[in-house]
N, CA, C and O of each residue as an XYZ file, in Angstrom:
616
protein
N      84.127     73.446    -65.739
C      84.530     75.382    -65.701
C      83.970     75.939    -64.257
O      82.898     75.694    -63.704
N      85.158     76.844    -63.802
C      84.739     77.225    -62.691
C      84.212     78.554    -62.832
O      84.918     79.246    -63.565
N      83.130     79.175    -62.334
C      82.700     80.290    -62.482
C      82.883     81.278    -61.077
O      82.237     81.009    -60.064
N      83.763     82.366    -61.120
C      84.258     83.125    -59.942
C      83.219     84.202    -59.696
O      82.620     84.809    -60.583
N      83.052     84.394    -58.192
C      82.035     85.100    -57.806
C      82.562     86.314    -57.304
O      81.953     87.378    -57.414
N      83.990     86.170    -56.597
C      84.756     87.276    -56.048
C      84.833     88.405    -56.906
O      85.752     88.238    -57.707
N      84.460     89.089    -57.008
C      84.803     90.584    -58.146
C      86.155     91.127    -58.329
O      86.743     91.292    -57.260
N      86.786     91.436    -59.335
C      87.787     91.861    -59.804
C      87.540     93.380    -59.930
O      86.792     93.812    -60.807
N      88.209     94.240    -58.998
C      87.923     95.487    -58.545
C      88.951     96.387    -59.045
O      88.890     97.609    -59.181
N      90.177     95.355    -59.368
C      91.403     96.627    -59.281
C      92.167     97.281    -57.611
O      93.058     98.125    -57.513
N      91.626     96.726    -56.755
C      92.236     97.029    -55.483
C      92.710     95.599    -54.964
O      92.978     95.432    -53.775
N      92.813     94.458    -56.010
C      93.357     93.023    -55.491
C      95.132     93.573    -54.985
O      95.766     94.544    -55.399
N      95.465     92.695    -54.138
C      96.729     92.622    -53.860
C      97.672     92.167    -55.207
O      97.294     91.167    -55.817
N      98.901     92.886    -55.689
C      99.442     92.383    -56.694
C     100.382     91.231    -56.617
O     100.832     90.459    -57.465
N     100.567     91.388    -55.069
C     101.604     90.217    -54.441
C     100.561     88.708    -54.241
O     101.069     87.610    -54.015
N      99.619     88.843    -54.325
C      98.531     87.548    -53.756
C      98.115     86.942    -55.379
O      97.869     85.736    -55.409
N      98.022     87.732    -56.766
C      97.384     87.266    -57.083
C      98.305     86.740    -58.438
O      99.259     87.483    -58.669
N      98.178     85.726    -59.240
C      98.929     84.836    -60.496
C      98.889     86.238    -61.517
O      98.181     87.215    -61.273
N      99.765     86.123    -62.658
C     100.080     86.730    -63.484
C      98.745     87.022    -64.339
O      98.678     88.193    -64.713
N      97.938     86.405    -64.629
C      96.636     86.676    -65.354
C      95.600     87.331    -64.578
O      94.715     87.978    -65.139
N      95.662     87.196    -63.297
C      94.515     88.005    -62.446
C      95.193     89.512    -61.891
O      94.573     90.412    -61.325
N      96.592     89.486    -62.224
C      97.157     90.967    -61.939
C      96.706     91.449    -63.247
O      96.050     92.486    -63.338
N      97.108     90.572    -64.506
C      96.539     91.743    -65.721
C      95.094     92.077    -65.594
O      94.795     93.243    -65.850
N      94.317     91.404    -65.307
C      92.673     91.484    -65.328
C      92.561     93.022    -64.136
O      91.748     93.939    -64.258
N      93.516     92.908    -63.167
C      93.226     93.480    -61.804
C      93.795     94.989    -62.199
O      93.414     96.039    -61.682
N      94.735     94.856    -63.173
C      95.319     96.344    -63.628
C      94.507     96.728    -64.306
O      94.340     97.944    -64.207
N      93.861     96.214    -65.016
C      92.922     97.033    -66.331
C      92.044     97.797    -65.290
O      91.985     99.026    -65.252
N      91.279     96.855    -64.339
C      90.045     97.741    -63.306
C      90.821     98.932    -62.532
O      90.337    100.044    -62.322
N      91.983     98.543    -62.183
C      92.614     99.580    -61.331
C      92.784    100.931    -62.447
O      92.374    102.078    -62.273
N      93.363    100.496    -63.373
C      93.432    101.655    -64.692
C      92.069    102.352    -64.805
O      91.996    103.581    -64.800
N      91.053    101.608    -64.901
C      89.787    102.303    -65.124
C      89.119    103.459    -63.909
O      88.781    104.638    -64.006
N      89.126    102.395    -62.662
C      88.463    103.148    -61.914
C      89.647    104.277    -61.126
O      89.497    104.992    -60.135
N      90.400    104.150    -61.697
C      91.543    105.379    -61.159
C      91.683    106.457    -62.153
O      92.336    107.484    -61.964
N      90.876    106.095    -63.474
C      91.551    107.070    -64.317
C      93.228    107.380    -64.881
O      93.835    108.394    -65.225
N      93.545    106.028    -64.769
C      95.265    106.310    -65.154
C      95.271    105.693    -66.418
O      94.915    104.518    -66.509
N      95.695    106.450    -67.584
C      95.638    106.293    -68.850
C      96.835    105.649    -69.167
O      96.925    104.852    -70.101
N      98.039    106.054    -68.210
C      99.359    105.292    -68.413
C      98.938    104.092    -68.214
O      98.819    103.287    -69.137
N      98.666    103.827    -67.009
C      98.566    102.074    -66.631
C      97.807    101.298    -67.824
O      98.215    100.350    -68.496
N      96.466    102.050    -67.888
C      95.795    101.311    -69.271
C      96.601    101.317    -70.419
O      96.428    100.413    -71.237
N      97.670    102.397    -70.676
C      97.977    102.068    -71.971
C      99.017    100.855    -71.828
O      99.201    100.191    -72.849
N      99.695    100.510    -70.704
C     100.524     99.712    -70.081
C      99.431     98.215    -70.198
O      99.965     97.194    -70.630
N      98.641     98.186    -69.988
C      97.564     97.175    -70.143
C      97.507     96.554    -71.361
O      97.642     95.370    -71.671
N      97.308     97.443    -71.940
C      96.861     96.870    -73.616
C      97.909     96.775    -74.362
O      98.807     97.582    -74.118
N      98.130     95.749    -75.517
C      99.110     95.667    -76.484
C      98.840     97.081    -77.322
O      97.830     97.770    -77.463
N      99.951     97.176    -77.723
C     100.556     98.663    -78.586
C     100.436     98.336    -79.952
O     100.774     99.246    -80.710
N      99.975     97.085    -80.581
C     100.054     96.680    -81.800
C      98.424     96.944    -82.369
O      97.461     96.973    -81.603
N      98.342     97.103    -83.653
C      97.339     97.168    -84.411
C      96.366     95.918    -84.311
O      95.399     95.928    -85.073
N      96.521     94.858    -83.461
C      95.914     93.837    -83.327
C      94.650     93.953    -82.253
O      93.625     93.288    -82.106
N      95.144     94.983    -81.648
C      93.805     95.523    -80.158
C      92.615     95.759    -80.948
O      92.575     96.405    -81.995
N      91.818     95.286    -80.466
C      90.464     95.790    -80.681
C      89.560     95.949    -79.790
O      89.609     95.107    -78.893
N      88.665     96.805    -79.697
C      87.841     96.901    -78.719
C      86.242     97.277    -79.209
O      86.001     98.076    -80.114
N      85.499     96.751    -78.651
C      84.169     96.916    -79.100
C      82.865     96.874    -78.221
O      82.089     95.925    -78.119
N      82.766     98.445    -77.436
C      81.967     98.611    -76.317
C      80.704     99.757    -76.522
O      80.776    100.718    -77.288
N      79.830     99.507    -75.873
C      78.625    100.562    -75.887
C      79.260    102.111    -76.559
O      79.005    102.661    -77.630
N      80.008    102.439    -75.638
C      80.066    103.871    -76.037
C      81.380    104.468    -76.699
O      81.826    105.615    -76.730
N      81.896    103.097    -77.287
C      83.220    103.394    -78.224
C      82.807    102.975    -79.654
O      83.243    103.563    -80.643
N      82.085    102.098    -79.711
C      81.673    101.197    -81.074
C      83.275    100.242    -81.289
O      84.079    100.007    -80.387
N      83.375     99.887    -82.526
C      84.575     99.096    -82.711
C      86.012    100.074    -82.987
O      86.208    100.798    -83.963
N      86.762     99.890    -82.027
C      87.856    100.599    -82.306
C      89.222     99.604    -82.434
O      89.404     98.645    -81.684
N      90.142     99.998    -83.508
C      91.302     99.064    -83.885
C      92.598    100.012    -83.590
O      92.665    101.202    -83.896
N      93.615     99.253    -82.935
C      94.699     99.745    -82.563
C      94.786    100.620    -81.255
O      93.736    101.161    -80.908
N      95.946    100.831    -80.466
C      95.652    101.401    -79.433
C      95.639    102.752    -79.264
O      95.494    103.102    -78.093
N      95.769    103.819    -80.263
C      95.483    105.125    -80.625
C      94.259    105.411    -80.245
O      93.902    106.053    -79.257
N      93.326    104.673    -81.456
C      91.645    104.660    -81.227
C      91.337    104.305    -80.019
O      90.558    105.062    -79.441
N      91.812    103.120    -79.286
C      91.183    102.399    -78.046
C      91.508    103.608    -76.883
O      90.713    104.124    -76.097
N      92.819    103.845    -77.041
C      93.155    105.004    -75.872
C      92.512    106.502    -75.677
O      92.449    107.215    -74.676
N      91.932    106.757    -77.401
C      91.015    108.099    -77.477
C      89.728    107.793    -76.707
O      89.152    108.708    -76.118
N      89.236    106.497    -76.688
C      88.148    106.453    -75.776
C      88.391    106.569    -74.402
O      87.683    107.338    -73.751
N      88.954    106.162    -74.056
C      89.360    106.046    -72.180
C      89.906    107.506    -72.028
O      89.643    108.112    -70.990
N      90.714    108.150    -73.087
C      90.933    109.688    -72.690
C      89.897    110.425    -72.517
O      89.858    111.242    -71.598
N      88.942    110.263    -73.331
C      87.636    111.260    -73.282
C      86.890    110.849    -72.122
O      86.260    111.748    -71.565
N      86.814    109.605    -71.598
C      85.811    108.970    -70.405
C      86.664    109.496    -69.341
O      86.025    110.093    -68.475
N      88.080    109.436    -69.139
C      88.685    109.437    -68.113
C      89.062    111.426    -67.852
O      89.638    111.983    -66.918
N      88.529    111.924    -68.935
C      88.801    113.833    -68.678
C      87.196    114.216    -68.443
O      87.031    115.355    -68.006
N      86.182    113.557    -68.632
C      85.052    113.839    -68.335
C      84.662    114.032    -66.694
O      85.410    113.654    -65.792
N      83.811    114.460    -66.554
C      83.388    115.161    -65.113
C      82.537    114.131    -64.405
O      82.196    114.550    -63.299
N      82.160    113.128    -64.632
C      81.204    112.145    -64.419
C      82.172    111.260    -63.718
O      83.345    111.093    -64.050
N      81.588    110.738    -62.761
C      81.848    109.537    -61.947
C      81.349    108.137    -61.939
O      80.177    107.848    -62.180
N      82.375    107.194    -61.625
C      82.068    105.936    -62.282
C      83.282    104.807    -61.664
O      84.499    104.965    -61.566
N      82.431    103.644    -61.306
C      83.143    102.514    -60.870
C      82.660    101.130    -61.886
O      81.606    101.047    -62.516
N      83.470    100.382    -61.840
C      83.050     99.092    -62.622
C      83.786     97.846    -61.546
O      84.739     98.186    -60.845
N      83.353     96.665    -61.500
C      83.894     95.707    -61.190
C      83.723     94.392    -62.359
O      83.099     94.673    -63.382
N      84.159     93.261    -62.241
C      84.277     92.226    -62.847
C      84.063     91.172    -61.926
O      84.780     90.800    -60.997
N      82.492     90.560    -62.493
C      82.155     89.442    -61.531
C      81.497     87.850    -62.651
O      81.573     87.690    -63.869
N      80.906     86.951    -61.580
C      80.519     85.843    -62.377
C      81.086     85.882    -63.850
O      80.650     86.212    -64.953
N      82.316     85.366    -63.316
C      83.291     85.261    -64.504
C      84.159     83.889    -64.531
O      84.682     83.398    -63.531
N      84.232     83.289    -66.000
C      85.460     82.269    -65.971
C      86.533     82.661    -66.819
O      86.422     83.346    -67.835
N      87.744     82.110    -66.265
C      88.738     82.277    -67.258
C      89.285     80.985    -67.949
O      89.295     79.953    -67.278
N      89.740     80.961    -69.236
C      90.289     79.986    -69.937
C      91.328     80.540    -70.528
O      91.460     81.730    -70.812
N      92.404     79.280    -70.795
C      93.772     79.568    -71.493
C      93.693     78.639    -72.545
O      93.048     77.591    -72.572
N      94.613     79.266    -73.646
C      94.870     78.411    -74.778
C      96.074     78.795    -75.051
O      96.093     79.719    -75.864
N      97.342     78.358    -74.598
C      98.577     78.765    -75.079
C      99.095     80.034    -74.163
O      99.140     80.170    -72.940
N      99.480     80.939    -75.284
C     100.201     82.498    -75.111
C      98.619     83.009    -74.812
O      98.741     84.088    -74.232
N      97.520     82.764    -74.929
C      96.193     83.459    -74.640
C      95.248     83.022    -73.727
O      94.690     81.925    -73.686
N      95.097     84.168    -72.854
C      93.746     83.503    -71.991
C      92.538     84.631    -72.238
O      92.699     85.742    -72.743
N      91.372     84.098    -71.784
C      90.349     85.196    -71.944
C      89.948     85.005    -70.808
O      90.426     84.121    -70.096
N      88.646     86.093    -70.291
C      87.822     86.027    -69.170
C      86.687     86.590    -69.875
O      86.828     87.469    -70.724
N      85.054     85.885    -69.392
C      83.908     85.842    -69.564
C      83.252     86.265    -68.915
O      82.914     85.315    -68.207
N      82.498     87.530    -68.418
C      81.753     87.422    -67.530
C      80.909     88.771    -67.532
O      80.386     89.176    -68.570
N      80.765     89.658    -65.944
C      79.732     90.601    -66.244
C      80.291     91.448    -65.856
O      81.279     90.996    -65.278
N      80.265     92.761    -65.799
C      80.420     93.841    -65.352
C      79.439     94.446    -64.506
O      78.354     94.385    -65.084
N      79.330     95.073    -63.254
C      78.364     96.006    -62.777
C      79.318     96.920    -62.459
O      80.544     96.816    -62.480
N      78.191     98.365    -61.984
C      79.016     99.699    -61.470
C      77.842    100.426    -61.528
O      76.659    100.121    -61.683
N      78.638    101.787    -61.315
C      77.635    102.741    -61.443
C      78.236    104.182    -62.372
O      79.403    104.565    -62.285
N      77.416    104.707    -63.056
C      77.596    105.905    -63.715
C      76.781    107.307    -63.549
O      75.605    107.593    -63.773
N      77.876    108.057    -63.068
C      76.764    109.433    -62.367
C      77.549    110.517    -63.301
O      78.758    110.702    -63.442
N      76.198    111.292    -64.002
C      76.819    112.807    -64.514
C      75.532    113.593    -64.398
O      74.450    113.284    -63.899
N      75.892    114.543    -64.914
C      74.609    115.472    -64.427
C      73.349    114.873    -65.104
O      72.305    115.496    -64.911
N      73.302    113.961    -65.727
C      71.759    113.339    -66.084
C      71.339    112.615    -65.094
O      70.114    112.539    -65.002
N      72.234    111.809    -63.977
C      71.999    111.089    -62.752
C      72.900    110.257    -62.923
O      73.904    110.308    -63.634
N      72.297    109.034    -61.863
C      73.232    107.913    -61.821
C      72.507    106.815    -62.343
O      71.334    106.538    -62.092
N      73.402    106.120    -63.196
C      72.998    104.886    -63.514
C      73.589    103.420    -63.182
O      74.770    103.127    -63.371
N      72.776    102.680    -62.746
C      73.510    101.244    -62.528
C      73.574    100.229    -63.143
O      72.605     99.514    -63.399
N      75.135     99.944    -63.586
C      75.157     99.551    -64.771
C      75.766     98.046    -64.619
O      76.557     97.644    -63.765
N      75.189     97.357    -65.657
C      75.074     96.283    -66.038
C      75.425     95.406    -67.612
O      74.568     95.135    -68.453
N      76.703     95.120    -67.696
C      77.337     94.772    -68.950
C      77.993     93.166    -69.204
O      78.738     92.539    -68.452
N      77.601     92.881    -70.133
C      78.224     91.459    -70.518
C      79.627     91.828    -71.023
O      79.855     92.720    -71.840
N      80.687     90.907    -70.343
C      82.243     91.623    -70.837
C      82.864     90.236    -70.993
O      82.833     89.242    -70.267
N      83.511     90.518    -72.321
C      84.969     89.467    -72.521
C      86.235     90.490    -72.856
O      86.222     91.601    -73.386
N      87.367     89.668    -72.329
C      88.857     90.193    -72.569
C      89.169     89.201    -72.921
O      88.562     88.177    -72.606
N      90.532     89.231    -73.911
C      91.323     88.694    -74.460
C      92.607     88.925    -73.902
O      92.728     90.139    -74.066
N      93.596     88.545    -73.371
C      95.087     88.646    -73.302
C      95.868     87.776    -73.965
O      95.700     86.566    -74.117
N      96.776     88.506    -74.369
C      98.090     87.524    -74.856
C      99.425     87.719    -74.118
O      99.724     88.722    -73.471
N     100.140     86.693    -74.289
C     101.463     86.676    -73.653
C     102.576     87.635    -74.532
O     102.776     87.178    -75.658
N     103.112     88.517    -74.309
C     103.978     89.221    -74.923
C     105.078     89.781    -74.151
O     104.765     90.585    -73.273
N     106.339     89.498    -74.320
C     107.685     89.759    -73.759
C     107.519     89.312    -72.146
O     108.117     89.895    -71.242
N     106.663     88.247    -71.953
C     106.665     88.063    -70.680
C     105.765     88.580    -69.604
O     105.817     88.237    -68.423
N     104.824     89.553    -70.202
C     103.529     90.298    -69.940
C     102.295     89.725    -70.392
O     102.219     89.002    -71.386
N     101.289     90.060    -69.634
C     100.014     89.265    -70.229
C      99.649     90.896    -70.864
O      99.793     91.891    -70.155
N      99.179     90.967    -72.246
C      98.595     92.250    -72.753
C      97.109     91.852    -72.713
O      96.685     90.696    -72.700
N      96.330     93.067    -72.692
C      94.970     92.796    -73.523
C      95.109     93.260    -74.823
O      95.720     94.262    -75.193
N      94.473     92.426    -75.509
C      94.171     92.410    -77.359
C      92.593     92.586    -77.413
O      92.200     92.852    -78.549
N      91.992     92.533    -76.831
C      90.515     92.682    -77.115
C      89.744     92.667    -75.892
O      89.933     92.004    -74.872
N      88.612     93.727    -76.234
C      87.805     93.599    -75.345
C      85.869     93.831    -75.855
O      85.413     94.836    -76.401
N      85.372     93.040    -75.606
C      83.893     93.224    -76.020
C      83.145     93.505    -74.979
O      83.383     92.829    -73.978
N      82.129     94.467    -74.889
C      81.006     94.560    -73.751
C      79.768     94.751    -74.356
O      79.633     95.098    -75.529
N      78.832     94.522    -73.549
C      77.375     94.671    -74.443
C      76.335     94.772    -73.426
O      76.153     93.829    -72.657
N      75.630     95.850    -73.356
C      74.485     96.119    -72.550
C      73.110     95.398    -73.335
O      72.717     95.775    -74.439
N      72.580     94.484    -72.677
C      70.881     94.091    -72.722
C      70.199     94.796    -72.855
O      69.735     95.056    -73.965
N      69.811     95.484    -71.609
C      68.857     96.556    -71.385
C      68.946     97.734    -72.304
O      69.675     98.726    -72.313
N      68.019     97.334    -73.039
C      68.276     98.740    -74.312
C      67.339    100.031    -73.715
O      66.873    100.700    -74.638
N      67.054    100.404    -72.668
C      66.803    101.625    -72.199
C      67.982    102.051    -71.254
O      67.951    103.229    -70.898
N      68.852    101.399    -70.866
C      70.355    101.452    -69.964
C      70.932    101.624    -71.036
O      71.780    102.495    -70.849
N      70.949    101.261    -72.117
C      72.071    101.343    -73.286
C      71.908    102.594    -73.849
O      72.946    103.113    -74.260
N      70.713    103.320    -73.998
C      70.396    104.477    -74.753
C      71.058    105.769    -73.507
O      71.864    106.630    -73.858
N      70.554    105.661    -72.162
C      70.758    106.419    -71.049
C      71.964    106.488    -70.986
O      72.487    107.596    -71.099
N      72.844    105.209    -70.765
C      74.157    105.351    -71.053
C      75.104    105.892    -72.076
O      76.191    106.362    -71.739
N      74.805    105.849    -73.015
C      74.979    106.577    -74.353
C      74.695    107.972    -74.474
O      75.350    108.792    -75.119
N      73.399    108.222    -73.627
C      73.384    109.839    -73.799
C      74.401    110.743    -72.927
O      75.070    111.729    -73.239
N      74.224    109.836    -71.378
C      75.031    110.583    -70.547
C      76.683    110.590    -70.604
O      77.287    111.421    -69.925
N      77.403    109.641    -71.434
C      78.485    109.551    -72.126
C      78.629    110.649    -73.144
O      79.384    111.610    -72.993
N      77.920    110.464    -74.107
C      78.286    111.465    -75.307
C      77.837    113.169    -74.809
O      78.364    114.122    -75.384
N      77.162    113.303    -74.069
C      76.512    114.397    -73.852
C      77.258    115.304    -72.644
O      77.060    116.505    -72.461
N      78.171    114.439    -71.857
C      78.906    114.959    -70.837
C      80.142    115.643    -71.175
O      80.841    116.130    -70.286
């Protein structure tokens, strides 16, 4: 298994990346640019889509997942995230990425330096890789508490 250290930021050239990396990069481009339309294209639009993260809890189906991103994107907080120290795994029409996210989240409560364990699962649907699942966990209990406060009180 190869661990990748070059971060995925969303600023990668779409012409140089393969289809899997384009899908992963597209997610971070949508996130870091607050692009809800691009985020919707990245995720599958079926009820099979599931997200489990520190601020959204478990959400099933794009409407519930999209509502979490809509709230985040409409907040006054500034943020950026990138994916690093990851490995990619393929199983037929599914691939998954397992690694870490780092970044910053700044609100009226101050700036937080983020560190999140992250996995994302994509499925090949109609010739396009679409995200089916995301799980993110914050190990540091103090950081988790501060991040949740900052997001929910924004």
